NUKE-840746 format. One record per residue (C-alpha): residue number from 1; residue in three letters; z, y, x. Coordinates in pm, whole numbers, plus 50000, padded with zeros to 5 digits. Example, Ala and Ser with C-alpha at 12.3 -4.5 7.8 and 13.67 -1.06 7.14 Angstrom:
<1, "ALA", <50780, 49550, 51230>>
<2, "SER", <50714, 49894, 51367>>
//
This chain:
<1, "MET", <58005, 83528, 22096>>
<2, "ILE", <58290, 83351, 21849>>
<3, "MET", <58389, 83030, 21957>>
<4, "VAL", <58496, 82754, 21707>>
<5, "MET", <58772, 82508, 21767>>
<6, "VAL", <58893, 82216, 21546>>
<7, "MET", <59263, 82169, 21520>>
<8, "VAL", <59452, 81855, 21333>>
<9, "LEU", <59740, 81964, 21147>>
<10, "PRO", <60014, 81722, 21054>>
<11, "LEU", <60081, 81627, 20701>>
<12, "SER", <60366, 81759, 20529>>
<13, "SER", <60641, 81500, 20454>>
<14, "CYS", <60628, 81521, 20091>>
<15, "SER", <60278, 81395, 20101>>
<16, "LYS", <60303, 81072, 20327>>
<17, "ASN", <60371, 80848, 20044>>
<18, "LEU", <60048, 80950, 19854>>
<19, "GLY", <59723, 80766, 19849>>
<20, "PRO", <59453, 80887, 20054>>
<21, "GLU", <59251, 81037, 19807>>
<22, "THR", <59494, 81271, 19724>>
<23, "LEU", <59580, 81387, 20056>>
<24, "PRO", <59452, 81769, 20161>>
<25, "SER", <59186, 81767, 20435>>
<26, "THR", <59341, 81790, 20782>>
<27, "THR", <59044, 81965, 20935>>
<28, "VAL", <59041, 82348, 20934>>
<29, "THR", <58845, 82604, 21128>>
<30, "GLU", <58993, 82875, 21310>>
<31, "SER", <58860, 83151, 21487>>
<32, "THR", <58973, 83244, 21828>>
<33, "GLU", <58886, 83611, 21784>>
<34, "PRO", <59099, 83830, 21567>>
<35, "THR", <58974, 83921, 21215>>
<36, "THR", <59068, 84224, 21001>>
<37, "GLU", <59428, 84271, 20947>>
<38, "PRO", <59535, 84052, 20658>>
<39, "THR", <59600, 84257, 20325>>
<40, "GLU", <59941, 84213, 20145>>
<41, "SER", <59764, 83991, 19886>>
<42, "THR", <59670, 83742, 20158>>
<43, "LYS", <59928, 83733, 20396>>
<44, "SER", <60120, 83387, 20381>>
<45, "THR", <60480, 83389, 20321>>
<46, "ALA", <60686, 83135, 20525>>
<47, "PRO", <60927, 82925, 20303>>
<48, "THR", <61294, 83077, 20352>>
<49, "GLU", <61580, 82808, 20393>>
<50, "THR", <61844, 82857, 20142>>
<51, "GLU", <62193, 82942, 20340>>
<52, "PRO", <62443, 82684, 20242>>
<53, "LEU", <62701, 82840, 20040>>
<54, "PRO", <63026, 82900, 20232>>
<55, "PRO", <63328, 82667, 20148>>
<56, "GLU", <63616, 82764, 19922>>
<57, "PRO", <63948, 82799, 20047>>
<58, "THR", <64168, 82460, 19948>>
<59, "SER", <64469, 82478, 19751>>
<60, "ILE", <64809, 82436, 19935>>
<61, "PRO", <65145, 82314, 19822>>
<62, "LEU", <65318, 82554, 19615>>
<63, "ILE", <65592, 82293, 19468>>
<64, "THR", <65783, 82084, 19692>>
<65, "LYS", <66099, 82002, 19470>>
<66, "MET", <66116, 81643, 19354>>
<67, "PRO", <66149, 81640, 18990>>
<68, "VAL", <66314, 81288, 18990>>
<69, "LYS", <66563, 81410, 19276>>
<70, "SER", <66625, 81695, 19007>>
<71, "TYR", <66657, 81523, 18682>>
<72, "GLY", <66732, 81152, 18781>>
<73, "GLN", <66755, 80864, 18524>>
<74, "LEU", <66604, 81032, 18178>>
<75, "ILE", <66751, 80916, 17854>>
<76, "VAL", <66685, 81013, 17501>>
<77, "THR", <66953, 81230, 17339>>
<78, "GLY", <66946, 81390, 16963>>
<79, "GLY", <66550, 81391, 16956>>
<80, "ASN", <66508, 81508, 17303>>
<81, "ILE", <66435, 81387, 17632>>
<82, "THR", <66730, 81446, 17867>>
<83, "THR", <66913, 81386, 18181>>
<84, "LYS", <67217, 81160, 18179>>
<85, "ASN", <67448, 81456, 18111>>
<86, "LYS", <67238, 81543, 17839>>
<87, "THR", <67063, 81855, 17950>>
<88, "PRO", <66705, 81867, 17758>>
<89, "VAL", <66406, 81805, 17997>>
<90, "VAL", <66048, 81908, 17956>>
<91, "LEU", <65818, 81727, 18166>>
<92, "ARG", <65428, 81837, 18238>>
<93, "GLY", <65175, 81706, 18384>>
<94, "VAL", <64799, 81519, 18343>>
<95, "SER", <64662, 81200, 18210>>
<96, "SER", <64405, 80981, 18399>>
<97, "ASP", <64106, 80885, 18198>>
<98, "ALA", <64095, 80485, 18166>>
<99, "LEU", <64126, 80337, 18529>>
<100, "ASN", <63801, 80156, 18504>>
<101, "GLN", <63653, 80508, 18505>>
<102, "CYS", <63831, 80631, 18805>>
<103, "SER", <63743, 80409, 19082>>
<104, "GLY", <63863, 80542, 19418>>
<105, "PHE", <64025, 80878, 19283>>
<106, "PHE", <64408, 80826, 19275>>
<107, "GLY", <64504, 80837, 19661>>
<108, "ALA", <64782, 80985, 19822>>
<109, "GLU", <64603, 81351, 19872>>
<110, "THR", <64494, 81369, 19500>>
<111, "VAL", <64862, 81258, 19375>>
<112, "LYS", <64972, 81515, 19625>>
<113, "THR", <64773, 81783, 19511>>
<114, "ILE", <64865, 81717, 19131>>
<115, "ALA", <65235, 81725, 19247>>
<116, "GLU", <65261, 81991, 19488>>
<117, "ASP", <64935, 82224, 19450>>
<118, "TRP", <64929, 82204, 19075>>
<119, "GLY", <65303, 82152, 19001>>
<120, "ALA", <65303, 81856, 18774>>
<121, "ASP", <65602, 81657, 18690>>
<122, "ILE", <65428, 81346, 18569>>
<123, "ILE", <65095, 81156, 18561>>
<124, "ARG", <65014, 80917, 18302>>
<125, "ILE", <64821, 80611, 18422>>
<126, "ALA", <64570, 80483, 18151>>
<127, "VAL", <64525, 80091, 18198>>
<128, "PRO", <64190, 79967, 18045>>
<129, "ALA", <64343, 79730, 17787>>
<130, "ASP", <64024, 79688, 17538>>
<131, "LYS", <63835, 79320, 17578>>
<132, "GLY", <63534, 79391, 17847>>
<133, "GLU", <63414, 79320, 18167>>
<134, "ASP", <63629, 79553, 18376>>
<135, "THR", <63968, 79592, 18181>>
<136, "TYR", <64308, 79440, 18252>>
<137, "ILE", <64201, 79189, 17996>>
<138, "SER", <63933, 79041, 18203>>
<139, "SER", <64041, 79159, 18532>>
<140, "ALA", <64438, 79116, 18538>>
<141, "GLU", <64507, 79089, 18899>>
<142, "LYS", <64284, 79386, 18983>>
<143, "TYR", <64427, 79647, 18737>>
<144, "PHE", <64780, 79506, 18781>>
<145, "LYS", <64744, 79589, 19169>>
<146, "GLN", <64563, 79903, 19104>>
<147, "THR", <64830, 80034, 18856>>
<148, "CYS", <65127, 79930, 19101>>
<149, "GLU", <64980, 80144, 19390>>
<150, "ILE", <64934, 80460, 19188>>
<151, "ILE", <65299, 80390, 19069>>
<152, "ASP", <65409, 80386, 19436>>
<153, "LEU", <65229, 80697, 19502>>
<154, "CYS", <65385, 80883, 19217>>
<155, "VAL", <65744, 80721, 19336>>
<156, "SER", <65696, 80864, 19709>>
<157, "GLN", <65591, 81192, 19542>>
<158, "GLY", <65907, 81208, 19355>>
<159, "ILE", <65730, 81251, 19000>>
<160, "TYR", <65745, 81042, 18688>>
<161, "VAL", <65475, 80809, 18588>>
<162, "ILE", <65372, 80690, 18245>>
<163, "VAL", <65225, 80333, 18252>>
<164, "ASN", <64987, 80356, 17940>>
<165, "TRP", <64851, 80060, 17776>>
<166, "HIS", <64512, 80196, 17699>>
<167, "ASN", <64390, 80015, 17392>>
<168, "ASP", <64102, 80302, 17333>>
<169, "ASN", <63832, 80089, 17137>>
<170, "ASN", <64054, 79811, 16994>>
<171, "GLY", <64241, 80007, 16746>>
<172, "ASP", <64484, 79751, 16647>>
<173, "PRO", <64712, 79675, 16947>>
<174, "ASN", <64784, 79360, 16805>>
<175, "ALA", <64440, 79263, 16898>>
<176, "ASN", <64548, 79199, 17273>>
<177, "LYS", <64938, 79185, 17192>>
<178, "LYS", <64992, 78864, 17428>>
<179, "LYS", <64821, 79045, 17704>>
<180, "ALA", <65030, 79350, 17637>>
<181, "VAL", <65378, 79160, 17664>>
<182, "GLU", <65231, 78974, 17984>>
<183, "PHE", <65151, 79310, 18136>>
<184, "PHE", <65493, 79525, 18056>>
<185, "THR", <65697, 79186, 18153>>
<186, "ARG", <65516, 79198, 18498>>
<187, "ILE", <65560, 79604, 18506>>
<188, "ALA", <65930, 79588, 18430>>
<189, "GLY", <65997, 79307, 18694>>
<190, "VAL", <65881, 79520, 18948>>
<191, "TYR", <65979, 79894, 18852>>
<192, "ALA", <66306, 79809, 18621>>
<193, "ASP", <66526, 80002, 18876>>
<194, "SER", <66315, 80296, 18952>>
<195, "PRO", <66385, 80604, 18716>>
<196, "ASN", <66033, 80723, 18782>>
<197, "VAL", <65850, 80499, 18552>>
<198, "MET", <65801, 80487, 18172>>
<199, "TYR", <65638, 80239, 17972>>
<200, "GLU", <65367, 80359, 17699>>
<201, "ILE", <65316, 80016, 17494>>
<202, "CYS", <65022, 80132, 17276>>
<203, "ASN", <64747, 80441, 17320>>
<204, "GLU", <64649, 80492, 16949>>
<205, "GLY", <64646, 80305, 16637>>
<206, "SER", <64343, 80326, 16447>>
<207, "GLY", <64064, 80153, 16268>>
<208, "VAL", <64112, 79820, 16099>>
<209, "ARG", <64381, 79564, 16149>>
<210, "SER", <64295, 79300, 16365>>
<211, "GLY", <64191, 78965, 16185>>
<212, "ASP", <64257, 79103, 15850>>
<213, "LYS", <63966, 78987, 15589>>
<214, "LYS", <64089, 79287, 15380>>
<215, "LYS", <63979, 79511, 15636>>
<216, "ARG", <64300, 79716, 15595>>
<217, "THR", <64369, 80032, 15807>>
<218, "VAL", <64598, 80008, 16091>>
<219, "ASP", <64941, 80179, 16000>>
<220, "TRP", <65278, 80193, 16112>>
<221, "LYS", <65481, 79958, 15889>>
<222, "ASN", <65232, 79659, 15927>>
<223, "SER", <65054, 79722, 16222>>
<224, "VAL", <65188, 79922, 16501>>
<225, "LYS", <65585, 79882, 16450>>
<226, "PRO", <65594, 79510, 16458>>
<227, "TYR", <65375, 79509, 16772>>
<228, "ALA", <65577, 79760, 16913>>
<229, "GLU", <65903, 79575, 16825>>
<230, "GLU", <65783, 79250, 17024>>
<231, "VAL", <65667, 79452, 17326>>
<232, "ILE", <65998, 79634, 17354>>
<233, "LYS", <66191, 79314, 17314>>
<234, "ALA", <66025, 79163, 17632>>
<235, "ILE", <66065, 79489, 17842>>
<236, "ARG", <66449, 79513, 17735>>
<237, "ALA", <66501, 79178, 17838>>
<238, "ILE", <66422, 79312, 18221>>
<239, "ASP", <66473, 79691, 18185>>
<240, "LYS", <66762, 79821, 17970>>
<241, "ASP", <66713, 80186, 18054>>
<242, "ASN", <66355, 80350, 18123>>
<243, "ILE", <66184, 80531, 17848>>
<244, "ILE", <65959, 80335, 17623>>
<245, "ILE", <65678, 80520, 17454>>
<246, "VAL", <65512, 80424, 17144>>
<247, "GLY", <65192, 80549, 16996>>
<248, "THR", <65156, 80599, 16646>>
<249, "PRO", <64861, 80561, 16404>>
<250, "ASP", <64574, 80777, 16293>>
<251, "TYR", <64494, 80844, 16654>>
<252, "CYS", <64840, 80942, 16722>>
<253, "ARG", <64869, 81201, 16449>>
<254, "ASP", <65082, 81000, 16198>>
<255, "ILE", <65407, 81080, 16307>>
<256, "ALA", <65573, 81120, 15962>>
<257, "SER", <65551, 80765, 15905>>
<258, "VAL", <65731, 80705, 16220>>
<259, "ALA", <65998, 80966, 16104>>
<260, "ALA", <66051, 80777, 15769>>
<261, "ASP", <66085, 80438, 15953>>
<262, "PRO", <66173, 80471, 16318>>
<263, "ILE", <66241, 80177, 16574>>
<264, "LYS", <66588, 80068, 16640>>
<265, "GLY", <66692, 80079, 16987>>
<266, "ALA", <66794, 80363, 17264>>
<267, "ASN", <66542, 80546, 17462>>
<268, "ILE", <66239, 80521, 17245>>
<269, "VAL", <65986, 80800, 17224>>
<270, "TYR", <65676, 80851, 17016>>
<271, "SER", <65350, 81010, 17107>>
<272, "VAL", <65109, 81253, 16966>>
<273, "HIS", <64778, 81310, 17065>>
<274, "PHE", <64593, 81671, 16972>>
<275, "SER", <64285, 81861, 17059>>
<276, "ALA", <64358, 82236, 17069>>
<277, "GLY", <63996, 82302, 16947>>
<278, "THR", <64029, 82103, 16610>>
<279, "ASP", <64406, 82054, 16541>>
<280, "GLY", <64626, 82331, 16454>>
<281, "GLU", <64930, 82426, 16226>>
<282, "ASP", <64929, 82089, 15983>>
<283, "LEU", <64995, 81872, 16277>>
<284, "GLN", <65251, 82093, 16448>>
<285, "THR", <65412, 82095, 16112>>
<286, "LYS", <65443, 81720, 16102>>
<287, "ILE", <65577, 81729, 16459>>
<288, "PHE", <65839, 81976, 16383>>
<289, "ASN", <65953, 81809, 16080>>
<290, "ALA", <65981, 81472, 16295>>
<291, "LYS", <66183, 81672, 16547>>
<292, "LYS", <66400, 81747, 16261>>
<293, "ALA", <66461, 81427, 16127>>
<294, "GLY", <66556, 81334, 16506>>
<295, "ILE", <66262, 81168, 16626>>
<296, "CYS", <66196, 81235, 17015>>
<297, "VAL", <65812, 81331, 17065>>
<298, "ILE", <65576, 81345, 17368>>
<299, "ALA", <65232, 81464, 17370>>
<300, "THR", <65091, 81201, 17630>>
<301, "GLU", <64728, 81301, 17555>>
<302, "TRP", <64599, 81625, 17457>>
<303, "LYS", <64268, 81833, 17541>>
<304, "THR", <64206, 82197, 17545>>
<305, "THR", <63862, 82134, 17372>>
<306, "ASP", <63769, 81979, 17033>>
<307, "SER", <63824, 81589, 16970>>
<308, "SER", <63502, 81538, 17103>>
<309, "GLY", <63533, 81670, 17453>>
<310, "VAL", <63213, 81887, 17381>>
<311, "SER", <63318, 82219, 17307>>
<312, "ALA", <63415, 82454, 17544>>
<313, "ALA", <63808, 82514, 17657>>
<314, "ASN", <63990, 82691, 17382>>
<315, "ALA", <64222, 82899, 17583>>
<316, "ASP", <64387, 83054, 17266>>
<317, "SER", <64452, 82766, 17082>>
<318, "THR", <64579, 82582, 17392>>
<319, "ALA", <64822, 82868, 17462>>
<320, "LYS", <64932, 82831, 17088>>
<321, "TRP", <64983, 82457, 17120>>
<322, "LEU", <65160, 82481, 17477>>
<323, "ASP", <65395, 82750, 17316>>
<324, "PHE", <65502, 82520, 17036>>
<325, "LEU", <65560, 82240, 17249>>
<326, "GLU", <65792, 82464, 17509>>
<327, "GLU", <65988, 82587, 17168>>
<328, "ASN", <66047, 82237, 17063>>
<329, "LYS", <66136, 82093, 17414>>
<330, "ILE", <65815, 81835, 17389>>
<331, "SER", <65689, 81692, 17696>>
<332, "TRP", <65319, 81663, 17793>>
<333, "CYS", <65023, 81513, 17970>>
<334, "ASN", <64680, 81698, 17956>>
<335, "GLY", <64408, 81448, 17934>>
<336, "PHE", <64240, 81407, 18164>>
<337, "ILE", <64184, 81419, 18529>>
<338, "GLY", <63973, 81173, 18740>>
<339, "GLY", <63734, 81026, 18497>>
<340, "ASN", <63382, 81030, 18655>>
<341, "ASN", <63199, 81207, 18371>>
<342, "ASN", <63093, 81554, 18246>>
<343, "SER", <63315, 81594, 17965>>
<344, "ASN", <63437, 81959, 17925>>
<345, "ALA", <63788, 81798, 17879>>
<346, "ASN", <63809, 81684, 18241>>
<347, "ALA", <63990, 81890, 18484>>
<348, "LEU", <63739, 81847, 18749>>
<349, "LEU", <63345, 81917, 18779>>
<350, "PHE", <63246, 81565, 18894>>
<351, "GLY", <62883, 81687, 18798>>
<352, "SER", <62911, 81989, 19043>>
<353, "GLU", <62607, 81994, 19300>>
<354, "ARG", <62823, 82202, 19542>>
<355, "TYR", <63060, 81919, 19623>>
<356, "SER", <63045, 81575, 19699>>
<357, "ILE", <63259, 81266, 19556>>
<358, "GLU", <63442, 81292, 19882>>
<359, "ASP", <63559, 81632, 19850>>
<360, "ILE", <63701, 81527, 19484>>
<361, "PHE", <63867, 81219, 19633>>
<362, "ALA", <64029, 81443, 19925>>
<363, "GLY", <64225, 81662, 19683>>
<364, "HIS", <64337, 81998, 19739>>
<365, "TRP", <64064, 82109, 19530>>
<366, "PRO", <63900, 82458, 19524>>
<367, "ASP", <63872, 82689, 19219>>
<368, "GLY", <63496, 82604, 19243>>
<369, "LEU", <63567, 82234, 19177>>
<370, "ILE", <63774, 82285, 18866>>
<371, "SER", <63680, 82314, 18530>>
<372, "GLU", <63761, 82585, 18282>>
<373, "SER", <64006, 82323, 18130>>
<374, "GLY", <64154, 82227, 18453>>
<375, "ILE", <64204, 82600, 18538>>
<376, "ILE", <64397, 82657, 18218>>
<377, "VAL", <64624, 82348, 18288>>
<378, "ARG", <64682, 82410, 18656>>
<379, "ASP", <64789, 82769, 18580>>
<380, "ARG", <65036, 82666, 18299>>
<381, "LEU", <65182, 82371, 18520>>
<382, "LEU", <65235, 82640, 18796>>
<383, "ALA", <65364, 82916, 18548>>
<384, "ALA", <65623, 82662, 18412>>
<385, "LYS", <65756, 82645, 18789>>
<386, "GLY", <65778, 83045, 18802>>
<387, "THR", <65484, 83041, 19037>>
<388, "LYS", <65093, 83123, 19054>>
<389, "LYS", <64783, 83032, 19252>>
<390, "PRO", <64779, 83271, 19539>>
<391, "ASP", <64492, 83496, 19547>>
<392, "THR", <64439, 83391, 19945>>
<393, "VAL", <64500, 83006, 20031>>
<394, "TYR", <64478, 82817, 20324>>
<395, "THR", <64124, 82722, 20459>>
<396, "PRO", <64112, 82408, 20664>>
<397, "PRO", <63984, 82468, 21036>>
<398, "GLU", <63724, 82207, 20983>>
<399, "ASN", <63611, 82471, 20735>>
<400, "LYS", <63575, 82732, 20991>>
<401, "ASP", <63291, 82828, 21234>>
<402, "ILE", <63456, 82680, 21556>>
<403, "PRO", <63254, 82739, 21900>>
<404, "ASP", <63131, 82448, 22106>>
<405, "ASP", <63381, 82345, 22360>>
<406, "GLU", <63139, 82444, 22657>>
<407, "ASP", <63128, 82804, 22507>>
<408, "ALA", <63501, 82822, 22387>>
<409, "PRO", <63701, 83063, 22635>>
<410, "ASP", <64006, 82915, 22815>>
<411, "ASN", <64340, 82991, 22682>>
<412, "GLU", <64587, 82759, 22865>>
<413, "ASP", <64869, 82915, 22665>>
<414, "ALA", <64776, 82789, 22340>>
<415, "PRO", <65001, 82551, 22172>>
<416, "ASP", <64901, 82199, 22100>>
<417, "ASN", <64820, 82069, 21777>>
<418, "GLU", <65108, 81891, 21709>>
<419, "ASP", <65345, 82202, 21822>>
<420, "THR", <65143, 82434, 21547>>
<421, "PRO", <65320, 82524, 21268>>
<422, "GLU", <65172, 82430, 20921>>
<423, "PRO", <65061, 82743, 20721>>
//
């Protein structure tokens, strides 16, 4: 005799928010006697859980020598950034995205990682300087405080820091000139005696002149130069020595106009921007000729990709560009790191499913969290210091399998944590 029993099965969690008419029946008939052995086609396969990927080793400090301690106060001598005894210095580092895209990123560990694990001499801070709801123009105290906090971290780390007035959308820096004068007057008032700090008083010159009814293009003579002279005057009233960087027209590519008509004054440097996947020998020739004319140049923002940031990183063109900069003793900052977006120019993979935002903010990034562009830049930074990322690096204890306390063997001779040497 075959007995039949009724069993109520629990509903799956993915069904509990569905309407009753969509739910499967919860009553099934089950025999208490075995039936014939199921065939392969009728066997039910239990879902297998996906094993979480093992954590990757994090990076470790490789460079502990502090650039500012080595070079001290920097000046401009004969078209080069130099020490006070006129020894040429090439600084290499990274630029942030605009700070309103980097909320929470630049903490002590991320700055330490950039300086010690990657070997950067300098970090460029892009202070948002366009009109908008979340920029210095509308939230001055917020971004002044945030800028000072990052500067202080760089000073503590012993690296240089560029404070960039990042007028990204307002191509004519004159659009917010009064705010720029206010901002740099405040920054200079705090950091005039710090050899770490450089002032980049405008990002790029582009587009149409502010308030010009004839809609003439932003140029050097009529737009950027007079703006720069006014801001430089305000800074020099407080800080006589630290380097001032001036952005140039045509998205920081018109260095030829600067060479023909430079600003009078000491310790002034002019910025160029390039995209390795777009710009080539034509721009390099302009930079070379400007240097030959005695103009000091710095590449404060450049990409390994094309100008849009959409293309893949171009390793070959990047290598040619960086070789060119080295040969001509031109300092540089790769752009960018820290912006919460998926541009291929971003040094970190903010869209990674394997890592959380907390992993990013913790610094000491494993290779799996670094983009192709970031790997190229990090390896170049380390190579400039005569080292490279080791094949095997330290893995923090919290990423290892640690036995529960009750199962752990007693070891009275084990040293206390505070006595354990760092790896």
